[in-house]
N, C-alpha and C positions, 0 to 999 in steps of 0.2 A: 776802471781798467780790468781787463780779463785776468783771471788766474793763470799763472804759468808754471808754478812749482811742481805740479803734477806731471808735466810733459817729460817723457823720456829724453827727448832731444836737449831739453833745458838742463836736466840733471847731468847728462853727459857733458854738455858745454861747460857747466860749472866745475865738474871734476877735472876737466882738461885745463880749465883756466887756473885752477888752484895748483895742478901739477906743473904747469908752465912757470908759475910764479916761483915754485920751489926749485925747479931745475935751473932757471936763469940765474938764480942766486949763486949757483956753482960755476957759472961761466967765468972766463977770465975777464978782467977789467975791460979790456978792449971790446970783446964780444957782448959783454953784459949790457954796455951802453949803446951798442949799435944794433946788432941783430936781436939781442935780448929784449930790447925795448920794442922793436917791431913785433916780436912774437907776443909779448905781453899785451901790446895794444890791439893786435888782431884777435887774440883770444877774448879779450873784453868786448870787442866789437861784435864777435859772433854771438856772445850772450845777449847783448843789446838788441841785435837784430831778431833774435829768437822771441824775445819779449815783445818787440814791436809787431812782428808778424802774428803773434797770438792774439794780439789786441785789435788788430785791423779787420775790417770787413773784406777788403780786397787784398789778400795776403800775397798773391802771386808775385807782385813787384818786389816786395821785400824778401820773399823766398829766393828770387833770382838774384838779388843783390847779396844775399847770404851765401849762395852758391859760389859767387865770385870771391867773396872774402875767405871762405873756406879753402878755396883753390889757391889764393894768395898765401894763406897760412901754410899750406902744404909745401909750396915752393920755398918759402922762407925756412921751414924746417929742413928741407933738402940742402939749402945753401949752408945752414948751420952745421949739418952733418959733413959737408965737403971741406969746410974750413976748420973742422974738428973742434967746434964750440962745445959740443956735448962732452961730458966727462967720460961716458962710455956708450957703447952702441945700443944697449938695452934702454937707455933713457930716450934715445932717438926712436928706437922701435915702438916703444910704448906710446910716445906722442904721435907718431904717424898712424898707428892703429886707432887712436882716439879720433884723430882727424878724419880718417876713413870712415869710421862708424858714424860720425856726425854727418858727413857727406851723404852716406846712404840713407840716413834718416831724413835728411833735407830732401833728397830726391823722392823718397816716398811721399813726403808731405806735398811736394809739388805735383806728383802724379795723382794724389788724391783729388786734385781739382779737375782732372780729365781735361775735357774740351771746354769747361767753363771759363777758364782763364784765358784761353787762347783765342777766343772769338772777338777780342777787341782789336 
């Protein structure tokens, strides 16, 4: 299996996942077991997809799936904000900034393939 610990996107995803684990701990019981579970699962799926993409020869399909999961993660964050699951706005702001950063890195990874991946 290919090494992935050196990837900036992996490091960012791990930091975000740990942050989400800690933030969800502060959610109310209702939100912790509904939206919090969704956030935790999506953040872990993001890390898994990054690892998978790094080890595959044809990464484009996995990177496109990663794009979708990150978008779903951002929507879930917004829902959490709207229902006031976060203890404070700064927690939400930091989580969204991390998700946006991951999204940008993923888009850069996709663009690095240029027309190679689109010819199929």
